C-alpha positions as MATLAB code, in Angstrom:
seq = 'XXXXXXXXXXXXXXXXXXXXXXXXXXXXXXXXXXXXXXXXXXXXXXXXXXXXXXXXXXXXXXXXXXXXXXXXXXXXXXXXXXXXXXXXXXXXXXXXXXXXXXXXXXXXXXXXXXXXXXXXXXXXXXXXXXXXXXXXXXXXXXXXXXXXXXXXXXXXXXXXXXXXXXXXXXXXXXXXXXXXXXXXXXXXXXXXXXXXXXXXXXXXXXXXXXXXXXXXXXXXXXXXXXXXXXXXXXXXXXXXXXXXXXXXXXXXXXXXXXXXXXXXXXXXXXXXXXXXXXXXXXXXXXXXXXXXXXXXXXXXXXXXXXXXXXXXXXXXXXXXXXXXXXXXXXXXXXXXXXXXXXXXXXXXXXXXXXXXXXXXXXXXXXXXXXXXXXXXXXXXXXXXXXXXXXXXXXXXXXXXXXXXXXXXXXXXXXXXXXXXXXXXXXXXXXXXXXXXXXXXXXXXXXXXXXXXXXXXXXXXXXXXXXXXXXXXXXXXXXXXXXXXXXXXXXXXXXXXXXXXXXXXXXXXXXXXXXXXXXXXXXXXXXXXXXXXXXXXXXXXXXXXXXXXXXXXXXXXXXXXXXXXXXXXXXXXXXXXXXXXXXXXXXXXXXXXXXXXXXXXXXXXXXXXXXXXXXXXXXXXXXXXXXXXXXXXXXXXXXXXXXXXXXXX';
ca = [
      27.006   -2.427   12.484;
      26.079    0.946   11.026;
      22.485    1.776   10.136;
      23.203    2.042    6.406;
      25.172   -1.202    6.261;
      22.439   -3.006    8.170;
      19.760   -1.838    5.747;
      21.856   -2.916    2.744;
      22.432   -6.353    4.254;
      18.724   -6.697    5.002;
      17.922   -5.716    1.403;
      20.300   -8.389    0.157;
      18.535  -11.036    2.251;
      15.183   -9.780    0.997;
      16.039   -9.673   -2.709;
      18.868  -12.078   -3.570;
      17.209  -15.408   -2.629;
      14.036  -14.538   -4.522;
      16.006  -13.335   -7.544;
      17.838  -16.671   -7.691;
      14.513  -18.514   -7.567;
      13.064  -16.255  -10.265;
      16.038  -16.883  -12.538;
      15.558  -20.622  -12.037;
      11.953  -20.006  -13.071;
      13.042  -18.427  -16.332;
      12.638  -14.709  -15.636;
      15.137  -12.179  -16.956;
      17.161  -10.351  -14.318;
      15.077   -7.127  -14.180;
      11.829   -9.056  -13.716;
      13.544  -11.453  -11.319;
      14.643   -8.599   -9.072;
      11.175   -7.019   -9.248;
       9.354  -10.098   -7.913;
      12.245  -11.312   -5.740;
      10.935  -10.271   -2.283;
       7.669  -12.132   -2.835;
       9.540  -15.268   -3.862;
      11.934  -14.927   -0.936;
       8.995  -14.882    1.454;
       7.456  -17.727   -0.520;
      10.503  -19.883    0.131;
      10.393  -18.932    3.806;
       6.692  -19.825    3.997;
       7.203  -23.193    2.325;
       9.749  -24.091    5.020;
       8.556  -22.688    8.331;
       5.190  -24.447    8.494;
       6.464  -28.016    7.888;
       9.630  -27.298    9.865;
       7.483  -26.205   12.790;
       5.361  -29.343   12.603;
       8.370  -31.667   12.306;
      10.566  -29.932   14.876;
      13.200  -28.863   12.350;
      14.767  -25.581   13.549;
      14.601  -22.498   11.360;
      17.954  -20.722   11.183;
      20.455  -19.410    8.660;
      21.633  -22.923    7.779;
      18.195  -24.388    7.152;
      17.223  -21.191    5.320;
      20.104  -21.732    2.897;
      19.051  -25.358    2.428;
      15.488  -24.177    1.784;
      16.711  -21.816   -0.925;
      18.551  -24.607   -2.699;
      15.562  -26.974   -2.542;
      12.998  -24.374   -3.613;
      15.161  -23.058   -6.471;
      15.689  -26.599   -7.723;
      11.969  -27.377   -7.389;
      10.976  -24.262   -9.333;
      13.412  -25.145  -12.119;
      12.072  -28.687  -12.289;
       8.421  -27.624  -12.121;
       9.017  -25.147  -14.907;
      10.159  -27.972  -17.169;
       7.186  -30.068  -16.079;
       4.759  -27.210  -16.712;
       6.070  -26.795  -20.236;
       5.329  -30.464  -20.875;
       1.864  -30.383  -19.303;
       0.736  -27.296  -21.174;
       1.179  -28.578  -24.677;
      -0.111  -25.400  -26.332;
       2.744  -23.115  -27.361;
       3.727  -20.280  -25.093;
       2.502  -16.846  -26.120;
       5.074  -14.875  -28.055;
       7.451  -12.826  -25.976;
       6.722   -9.145  -25.731;
       9.190   -6.941  -27.597;
      12.291   -6.317  -25.560;
      12.326   -2.931  -23.850;
      14.383   -0.217  -25.516;
      18.014   -0.072  -24.610;
      18.392    1.783  -21.343;
      14.721    1.527  -20.356;
      15.417   -1.058  -17.669;
      18.165    1.130  -16.224;
      15.764    4.061  -16.197;
      13.178    2.157  -14.165;
      15.839    0.675  -11.921;
      17.218    4.152  -11.308;
      13.755    5.388  -10.362;
      13.247    2.536   -7.910;
      16.660    3.079   -6.334;
      16.064    6.833   -6.094;
      12.679    6.281   -4.466;
      14.227    3.817   -2.028;
      17.032    6.245   -1.176;
      14.540    9.045   -0.509;
      12.619    6.819    1.902;
      15.889    5.758    3.514;
      16.875    9.401    4.015;
      13.622    9.981    5.903;
      14.364    6.908    8.019;
      17.981    7.870    8.686;
      16.989   11.396    9.712;
      14.032   10.283   11.797;
      15.678    7.340   13.519;
      18.478    9.183   15.242;
      18.140    6.639   18.065;
      17.567    3.624   15.850;
      18.930    1.199   18.454;
      16.556    2.411   21.149;
      13.379    0.560   22.087;
      10.247    1.828   20.304;
       7.115    2.642   22.266;
       4.619    1.344   19.726;
       2.115   -1.317   20.670;
       3.116   -4.107   18.277;
       6.881   -3.512   18.129;
       7.429   -5.565   21.289;
       5.548   -8.502   19.790;
       7.592   -8.395   16.581;
      10.912   -8.186   18.432;
       9.893  -10.920   20.873;
       8.863  -13.151   17.962;
      12.309  -12.707   16.417;
      13.896  -13.601   19.777;
      11.602  -16.626   20.075;
      12.655  -17.892   16.640;
      16.327  -17.387   17.481;
      15.922  -19.206   20.811;
      13.760  -22.123   19.738;
      14.012  -22.393   15.950;
      10.217  -22.448   15.888;
       9.009  -20.014   13.212;
       5.692  -21.539   12.150;
       2.760  -19.098   12.164;
       0.581  -21.815   13.676;
       2.834  -22.130   16.735;
       2.849  -18.544   17.957;
       0.738  -19.521   20.969;
       3.919  -20.962   22.455;
       5.169  -17.395   22.738;
       1.943  -15.507   23.451;
       0.079  -17.918   25.725;
       2.892  -18.547   28.172;
       0.925  -20.663   30.616;
      -1.485  -22.612   28.463;
       0.480  -22.727   25.197;
      -2.927  -22.551   23.560;
      -2.710  -22.506   19.763;
      -2.464  -19.058   18.192;
      -2.041  -18.159   14.558;
       0.069  -15.158   13.632;
       1.737  -14.636   10.219;
       5.452  -14.993   10.837;
       7.306  -14.988    7.508;
       8.555  -11.444    8.130;
       9.891  -12.436   11.544;
      11.491  -15.619   10.222;
      13.523  -13.718    7.636;
      14.375  -10.994   10.159;
      15.654  -13.724   12.503;
      18.010  -14.934    9.772;
      19.179  -11.350    9.389;
      19.813  -11.173   13.144;
      21.952  -14.295   12.903;
      23.903  -13.173    9.861;
      24.449   -9.606   11.094;
      24.920  -10.501   14.762;
      22.169   -8.021   15.599;
      19.996   -8.000   18.697;
      16.327   -8.862   18.063;
      15.128   -5.297   18.651;
      17.766   -3.937   16.276;
      16.964   -6.606   13.690;
      13.294   -5.647   13.866;
      14.040   -1.968   13.245;
      16.616   -2.407   10.489;
      14.670   -5.029    8.581;
      11.508   -2.933    8.846;
      13.331    0.015    7.310;
      14.710   -2.151    4.501;
      11.233   -3.420    3.652;
       9.843    0.112    3.783;
      12.506    1.504    1.471;
      12.462   -1.058   -1.306;
       9.008   -2.536   -1.692;
       6.884    0.506   -2.433;
       8.963    2.155   -5.178;
       9.279   -1.252   -6.837;
       5.561   -1.913   -6.438;
       4.628    1.466   -7.940;
       6.880    0.873  -10.943;
       5.427   -2.572  -11.634;
       1.809   -1.445  -11.378;
       2.503    1.523  -13.649;
       3.982   -0.765  -16.301;
       0.979   -3.082  -16.089;
      -1.477   -0.219  -16.507;
       0.341    1.423  -19.440;
       2.184   -1.108  -21.559;
      -0.796   -2.016  -23.749;
      -1.685    1.482  -24.888;
       1.430    3.624  -24.452;
       4.745    3.665  -26.306;
       7.687    1.979  -24.545;
       9.585    5.075  -23.431;
       6.588    6.850  -21.849;
       5.663    3.569  -20.128;
       9.088    3.050  -18.619;
       9.433    6.749  -17.838;
       6.131    6.666  -15.973;
       7.230    3.562  -14.067;
      10.396    5.350  -12.955;
       8.449    8.477  -12.013;
       5.915    6.484   -9.990;
       8.755    4.789   -8.140;
      10.188    8.140   -7.069;
       6.755    9.562   -6.239;
       6.138    6.569   -3.948;
       8.461    8.311   -1.484;
       5.944   11.181   -1.213;
       2.781    9.318   -0.224;
       2.426    9.275    3.542;
       0.147    6.260    4.057;
       2.736    3.663    3.077;
       5.317    3.081    4.229;
       5.450    5.927    6.735;
       2.196    5.638    8.704;
       2.381    1.852    8.715;
       5.926    2.013   10.098;
       4.821    4.505   12.741;
       2.097    2.138   13.927;
       4.512   -0.838   13.887;
       2.204   -2.727   11.501;
       5.274   -4.138    9.826;
       4.059   -7.534    8.558;
       1.027   -5.687    7.192;
       3.350   -3.131    5.577;
       5.540   -5.834    4.038;
       2.522   -7.685    2.668;
       1.158   -4.503    1.098;
       4.549   -3.962   -0.500;
       4.647   -7.360   -2.228;
       0.917   -7.611   -3.083;
       1.307   -5.772   -6.405;
       4.383   -7.759   -7.563;
       2.508  -10.979   -6.784;
      -0.489   -9.697   -8.729;
       1.652   -8.720  -11.718;
       3.383  -12.110  -11.687;
      -0.014  -13.836  -11.700;
      -1.174  -11.757  -14.687;
       1.807  -12.907  -16.738;
       1.003  -16.581  -16.243;
      -1.821  -16.418  -18.770;
       0.747  -15.950  -21.498;
       3.566  -17.873  -19.766;
       2.133  -20.919  -18.044;
       5.563  -22.145  -17.004;
       5.455  -19.348  -14.400;
       2.563  -20.990  -12.546;
       4.835  -22.676   -9.937;
       6.492  -19.319   -9.191;
       3.093  -17.658   -8.895;
       1.940  -20.299   -6.410;
       5.101  -19.775   -4.367;
       4.617  -15.993   -4.368;
       0.967  -16.255   -3.314;
       1.849  -18.551   -0.411;
       4.599  -16.174    0.676;
       2.278  -13.174    0.503;
      -0.384  -14.737    2.704;
       2.246  -15.918    5.189;
       3.626  -12.403    5.540;
       0.119  -11.126    6.350;
      -3.360  -12.236    5.364;
      -4.428   -8.720    4.335;
      -1.744   -8.595    1.651;
      -3.152  -11.772    0.192;
      -6.637  -10.273    0.217;
      -5.314   -7.277   -1.746;
      -3.786   -9.542   -4.388;
      -7.004  -11.568   -4.674;
      -9.056   -8.377   -5.095;
      -6.685   -7.066   -7.774;
      -6.710  -10.362   -9.661;
     -10.498  -10.669   -9.406;
     -11.114   -7.122  -10.681;
      -8.569   -7.524  -13.489;
     -10.076  -10.860  -14.539;
     -13.695   -9.686  -14.445;
     -13.147   -6.377  -16.206;
     -10.150   -6.993  -18.442;
      -9.473  -10.672  -19.061;
     -13.064  -11.714  -19.713;
     -13.334   -8.854  -22.188;
      -9.949   -9.476  -23.821;
      -8.811  -13.038  -23.027;
      -5.199  -14.002  -23.632;
      -5.789  -17.611  -24.732;
      -9.557  -17.854  -24.356;
     -11.863  -17.326  -21.402;
     -11.916  -20.957  -20.297;
      -8.190  -21.454  -20.804;
      -7.338  -18.296  -18.857;
      -9.671  -19.296  -16.039;
      -8.063  -22.733  -15.833;
      -4.634  -21.094  -15.596;
      -5.733  -18.941  -12.677;
      -7.323  -21.980  -11.030;
      -4.008  -23.810  -11.433;
      -2.459  -21.097   -9.270;
      -5.254  -20.742   -6.739;
      -5.954  -24.400   -5.997;
      -2.446  -25.466   -4.911;
      -1.934  -22.159   -3.087;
      -5.105  -22.728   -1.042;
      -4.050  -26.308   -0.304;
      -0.632  -25.179    0.917;
      -2.164  -22.388    2.992;
      -4.906  -24.537    4.510;
      -3.210  -24.975    7.932;
      -2.874  -21.209    8.181;
      -6.455  -20.558    7.058;
      -7.741  -22.963    9.700;
      -5.676  -21.130   12.298;
      -6.914  -17.676   11.353;
     -10.549  -18.827   11.286;
     -10.245  -19.554   15.003;
      -9.475  -15.879   15.542;
     -12.162  -14.458   13.276;
     -14.078  -12.953   16.202;
     -10.994  -11.052   17.375;
     -10.410   -9.615   13.895;
     -14.061   -8.710   13.430;
     -14.161   -7.120   16.880;
     -12.118   -4.098   15.804;
     -14.003   -0.863   15.259;
     -12.876    2.613   14.201;
     -16.157    4.473   13.908;
     -15.530    8.234   13.589;
     -19.013    9.477   14.582;
     -18.829   11.977   11.727;
     -21.214   12.389    8.822;
     -21.103    9.977    5.912;
     -20.249   12.863    3.572;
     -17.228   13.677    5.692;
     -16.191   10.021    5.702;
     -16.478    9.942    1.911;
     -14.388   13.109    1.596;
     -11.711   11.703    3.887;
     -11.626    8.438    1.930;
     -11.236   10.181   -1.424;
      -8.516   12.637   -0.363;
      -6.565   10.256    1.890;
      -7.381   12.017    5.166;
      -8.402    9.059    7.306;
      -7.106    7.896   10.685;
      -3.446    8.884   11.277;
      -3.303   10.637    7.898;
      -5.574   13.343    9.304;
      -2.744   14.384   11.617;
      -1.234   16.143    8.588;
      -2.469   18.431    5.789;
      -3.995   16.749    2.747;
      -1.515   15.997   -0.046;
      -3.607   17.895   -2.562;
      -1.255   17.966   -5.519;
      -0.574   14.245   -5.295;
      -4.295   13.499   -5.045;
      -5.002   15.738   -8.057;
      -2.223   14.124  -10.063;
      -3.493   10.632   -9.202;
      -7.053   11.670  -10.097;
      -5.835   12.842  -13.497;
      -4.085    9.528  -13.967;
      -7.260    7.709  -13.034;
      -9.276    9.616  -15.610;
      -6.604    8.944  -18.206;
      -6.583    5.170  -17.790;
     -10.395    5.078  -17.803;
     -10.328    6.919  -21.116;
      -7.811    4.332  -22.280;
     -10.331    1.623  -21.322;
      -8.345    0.287  -18.368;
     -11.266    0.074  -15.982;
     -10.438   -2.450  -13.284;
      -8.433   -0.036  -11.048;
     -11.521    2.201  -10.798;
     -13.542   -0.783   -9.585;
     -10.951   -1.586   -6.916;
     -10.756    2.060   -5.858;
     -14.550    2.276   -5.552;
     -14.692   -0.886   -3.417;
     -12.007    0.470   -1.093;
     -13.646    3.893   -0.762;
     -16.998    2.310    0.086;
     -15.255    0.109    2.663;
     -13.544    3.111    4.266;
     -16.864    4.950    4.511;
     -18.480    1.882    6.067;
     -15.612    1.511    8.565;
     -16.017    5.165    9.576;
     -19.816    5.417    9.463;
     -21.275    1.903    9.100;
     -24.024    1.266    6.586;
     -27.041   -0.643    7.771;
     -29.013   -3.488    6.249;
     -27.821   -6.185    3.861;
     -25.522   -3.764    2.009;
     -23.727   -2.830    5.222;
     -23.413   -6.482    6.186;
     -21.907   -7.306    2.787;
     -19.432   -4.426    2.878;
     -18.579   -5.294    6.467;
     -17.537   -8.798    5.435;
     -14.871   -7.232    3.225;
     -13.775   -4.375    5.487;
     -13.430   -6.769    8.433;
     -10.610   -8.438    6.525;
      -8.727   -5.177    7.132;
      -9.850   -4.934   10.779;
     -12.446   -2.391    9.594;
      -9.609    0.123    9.824;
      -9.728    3.171    7.507;
      -5.962    3.492    7.904;
      -5.271    0.055    6.465;
      -7.771    0.521    3.652;
      -6.314    3.923    2.754;
      -2.898    2.313    2.514;
      -4.250   -0.043   -0.156;
      -5.595    2.903   -2.142;
      -2.138    4.482   -1.973;
      -0.756    1.549   -3.967;
      -3.035    2.644   -6.814;
      -2.479    6.370   -6.365;
       1.308    6.239   -6.616;
       1.079    4.494  -10.001;
      -1.674    6.802  -11.274;
       0.295    9.894  -10.254;
       3.313    8.752  -12.257;
       1.148    8.025  -15.284;
      -0.416   11.491  -15.161;
       2.923   13.255  -14.651;
       4.631   11.582  -17.612;
       1.618   11.888  -19.890;
       1.411   15.590  -19.114;
       5.131   16.058  -19.641;
       4.979   14.252  -22.994;
       2.024   16.384  -24.056;
       3.899   19.577  -23.259;
       7.120   18.353  -24.896;
       5.275   17.512  -28.114;
       4.131   21.124  -28.379;
       7.630   22.582  -28.304;
       8.758   21.897  -31.881;
      11.546   24.460  -31.909;
      14.063   21.979  -30.460;
      14.925   18.395  -31.315;
      12.930   15.494  -29.891;
      15.949   14.275  -27.924;
      16.336   17.638  -26.187;
      12.622   17.851  -25.475;
      12.459   14.387  -23.985;
      15.647   14.822  -21.963;
      14.357   18.106  -20.576;
      11.023   16.517  -19.692;
      12.796   13.643  -17.905;
      14.956   16.035  -15.891;
      11.965   18.162  -14.934;
      10.029   15.066  -13.829;
      12.932   13.775  -11.784;
      13.497   17.117  -10.092;
       9.790   17.543   -9.380;
       9.453   14.037   -7.921;
      12.506   14.513   -5.709;
      11.293   17.970   -4.662;
       7.970   16.423   -3.661;
       9.676   13.864   -1.445;
      11.851   16.575    0.103;
       8.759   18.715    0.711;
       7.139   15.902    2.681;
      10.390   14.860    4.353;
       9.631   16.545    7.724;
       6.424   14.597    8.259;
       7.975   11.363    7.050;
      11.065   11.541    9.216;
       8.752   12.371   12.138;
       6.693    9.249   11.461;
       9.800    7.089   11.292;
      11.194    8.377   14.569;
       8.149    9.395   16.578;
       7.925    6.224   18.669;
      11.662    5.789   19.144;
      11.314    8.171   22.063;
      12.387    5.961   24.998;
       9.172    6.835   26.825;
       8.043    3.322   27.719;
      11.461    1.636   27.828;
      14.417    3.878   28.671;
      17.895    3.436   30.103;
      16.594    2.729   33.603;
      14.452   -0.109   32.313;
      17.411   -1.508   30.421;
      19.553   -1.276   33.555;
      16.879   -3.158   35.497;
      16.690   -5.863   32.824;
      20.469   -6.247   32.927;
      20.463   -6.453   36.726;
      17.643   -8.984   36.764;
      19.514  -11.154   34.284;
      22.374  -11.527   36.805;
      20.169  -12.741   39.656;
      20.184  -16.438   40.592;
      17.587  -18.401   38.662;
      16.309  -15.438   36.661;
      16.952  -17.099   33.315;
      15.446  -20.403   34.424;
      12.142  -19.110   35.738;
       9.223  -17.009   34.548;
       9.387  -13.343   35.461;
       6.041  -11.984   36.626;
       5.308   -8.637   34.997;
       2.555   -6.277   33.941;
       0.956   -6.272   30.522;
       0.670   -2.486   30.381;
       4.145   -1.099   31.089;
       6.364   -2.448   28.309;
       8.252   -4.890   30.520;
       7.497   -7.583   27.943;
      10.561   -6.136   26.206;
      12.745   -8.008   28.712;
      12.556  -11.064   26.433;
      13.781   -9.374   23.253;
      16.336   -7.252   25.124;
      17.732   -9.556   27.833;
      16.452  -13.038   26.935;
      14.445  -13.183   30.146;
      11.084  -14.949   30.028;
       8.202  -12.701   31.075;
       4.734  -13.839   32.024;
       3.340  -11.428   29.432;
       5.150  -11.252   26.102;
       2.925   -8.524   24.661;
       0.758   -5.661   25.793;
      -2.624   -7.118   26.646;
      -5.096   -4.886   28.434;
      -7.619   -5.545   29.647;
      -7.066   -9.297   29.914;
      -7.545  -10.811   26.468;
      -6.875  -14.041   24.584;
      -7.615  -16.304   27.567;
      -4.424  -15.764   29.588;
      -4.671  -18.909   31.742;
      -5.904  -19.278   35.291;
      -2.612  -18.897   37.147;
      -1.464  -15.973   35.033;
      -4.730  -14.237   35.808;
      -4.234  -14.833   39.541;
      -0.851  -13.079   39.392;
      -2.316  -10.285   37.268;
      -5.232   -9.657   39.619;
      -4.141  -10.768   43.108;
      -0.319  -10.970   43.429;
      -0.245   -8.231   46.095;
      -2.831  -10.180   48.147;
      -0.418  -13.086   48.596;
      -0.409  -12.686   52.395;
      -4.074  -13.625   52.593;
      -4.880  -15.357   49.317;
      -3.384  -18.868   49.010;
      -4.126  -18.912   45.282;
      -1.163  -16.601   44.734;
       1.342  -19.034   46.218;
      -0.193  -21.824   44.156;
       0.100  -19.744   40.992;
       3.697  -18.781   41.781;
       4.575  -22.453   42.189;
       2.669  -23.572   39.102;
       4.286  -20.910   36.909;
       7.758  -21.292   38.456;
       7.998  -17.593   39.331;
      10.835  -16.258   41.450;
      10.978  -12.575   40.509;
       8.470   -9.902   39.613;
       9.288   -6.719   37.698;
       7.149   -3.623   37.218;
       7.943   -0.274   35.660;
       6.577    3.187   35.033;
       5.050    4.677   32.997;
       2.274    2.529   31.570;
       0.768    2.918   28.115;
      -1.433    6.009   27.906;
      -4.965    5.206   29.010;
      -3.915    2.019   30.804;
      -3.294    1.348   34.483;
      -1.043   -1.008   36.375;
      -2.824   -4.348   36.890;
      -4.682   -4.636   40.192;
      -2.499   -7.419   41.466;
       0.711   -5.435   41.012;
      -0.404   -2.084   42.391;
       0.363   -2.587   46.104;
       3.304   -4.966   46.206;
       5.182   -2.816   48.730;
       2.479   -3.615   51.296;
       2.840   -7.353   50.873;
       5.132   -9.384   53.146;
       5.252  -12.146   50.549;
       7.159  -10.017   48.037;
      10.505   -8.451   48.924;
      11.650   -5.446   46.923;
      15.279   -6.080   45.985;
      15.830   -3.399   43.346;
      14.454    0.077   42.741;
      16.052    2.657   40.474;
      13.213    5.131   40.833;
      11.391    3.861   37.760;
      11.688    0.094   37.628;
      11.272   -2.216   40.624;
      12.180   -5.866   41.068;
      10.560   -8.032   43.733;
      11.530  -11.503   44.902;
       9.065  -14.094   46.127;
      10.075  -14.590   49.767;
       9.694  -18.355   49.606;
      12.299  -18.328   46.824;
      15.010  -16.636   48.923;
      18.054  -18.792   49.672;
      18.215  -19.768   53.369;
];
């Protein structure tokens, strides 16, 4: 499978199911394609939680069955909704001008291609094993779903907590769909993770920028400038570094995917006030968004809340009470369907709130960094001044046009970034902290949300400026002026993406460096897989050296399936004994008891460890122990066998 073919296939799995559901819900094809990824993940979410509880395996076959059931349900619920809401539907908006849809579609495709070019250039070794922290967890989750059929986000403790199987919530809709891709494409879990991550990165953000631009402009601007701005924003989305590039670099892929579908979900919700038969689709999209990642759902809720408070209450579609009831009709069933997940994430609230990214700089500096997009990770590169200026102009323009809710969202996010960098004190700081903690109090994640607004605002400013200039050149016909303006905008947007291409291809490929897992590690995994009993027992390993990759790569079952240092998440008594005292087996009987309890026969350690970490105490002096026999050493990776497990 080539890289390009894999990305196209992943895009098909991301878009086609949701587009079918959207068509069953009554949307025209352009709108159906725009909201398709959110509905695809919605269908996945509606299946994996009950499947996990009932023991029904998640795979390509049950995914296809899910699509048929969900599409049929949406079609039926649409008919039912039309009967329940007896008031007539709001009149349809005028159809877009001929060619406008193609213009926006072309902009989205061009933006996606520009992001793909950065990925293709940066990921020269796209089938290698990335060195990022969370990549191993994502790949192992895909392997776990392929092996067991268990894809429920409430069952991820079965993978993470190997000994205790203690319950753990982790949003898994991204992994569930990537596992289907792995089946369909015949791709290894690590390859499926990379390819599907690139597909999500390429498509979602140009499409999101186009949709938000349309929402912000269609009430006050003429059709052609609105659609032209949507296309321009889509192309400009390939220039902003925060998403998808930084999020890909940090392997925050479910977070990235959720950010990418938050705006389409929000836009779909806004249309339900006029088209109540879309309520079932909106519920499905909201459930899918939260199941991809909670933070994406928070973004959509914030956008809807700001839009409702500032826009809808001032200019209701059907009446304030009627509009509020419509939104409640979306929120109530969505919350009910998400309740098992919410209960799971509440058990981990302390872990989420425990993150801190204080910069120890002045509050003025934190404010400056928040405004100009120069926060954590983004401050590794020069500020994107012209994009920030263009977005600022767009922000001023929509405020003048009395579209005020984006400014409220932007202000909330900026305050939250400042608090995350230099915490406020008192009740105000506590209140802001409640919100910023939903994003792990991470300026990087919060800046990525702001980027969703900036890409749309930049496109609005660019097209408005181009139209203003074109109107002041009366010497030529309007068609020539507008065509020239469109060409100039397209060239400028592409030139911007090309200008930032070096940093973006670097961010795509930086961690595909084979530093943690290289060919010697892969050789050791392959050798271990051939040893007697290796596939039927747990493999003791370190939680600092990347050997957790043995599960995704070789289908071997490690004691630690993720980096985890120092010991976190309550690893279990016996696992801790191995972690801390394995090399004391000659004198400490607890080690033999733990080996027996965990059914361990082999132990594998490797160098190097993650920067700033050390090899666990119990694995540091294995060569001095008579209880462990070294049976493999390639100079980097070592395999030991428990002596009691040797055949006589």
